[in-house]
C-alpha positions, -999 to +999 in steps of 0.1 A: -280-123+205-250-139+198-256-155+236-289-166+226-277-185+194-248-197+207-275-217+238-299-222+209-283-229+174-308-243+158-333-207+166-338-195+126-353-160+140-324-155+170-299-159+141-309-143+109-313-110+142-275-118+148-274-107+111-288-079+109-275-067+137-238-074+123-257-057+089-267-025+103-234-020+130-213-024+093-196-055+104-201-064+069-178-103+076-197-113+106-231-101+089-224-126+057-210-155+077-247-153+099-270-150+069-251-174+053-258-199+086-293-192+079-294-198+050-274-233+053-307-241+076-334-227+056-323-225+015-360-204+015-365-184+043-376-153+030-358-123+052-327-140+049-326-142+013-340-107+007-318-094+036-289-115+017-298-097-016-299-063-002-263-067+015-246-080-020-269-047-038-257-020-011-224-033-011-222-029-049-239+006-042-203+014-025-182+001-047-200+022-079-191+050-055-160+044-059-153+036-089-164+072-097-150+092-079-118+077-091-098+106-112-091+085-145-068+110-156 
């Protein structure tokens, strides 16, 4: 997918798919980079906004789990 994005950086469908692939692989920094790239060119891209919101929600869930498991003694 990265090869396709490199060949056609204006193709936001491929760029979004790359972000999703990185997200699903747990490569959060890369996913965030590519979600942001899509939104820089298409700020109203529904799918990019939705997936970025889910990305942040899932990150918050992970943080909450860590906090809940802290020993506060």
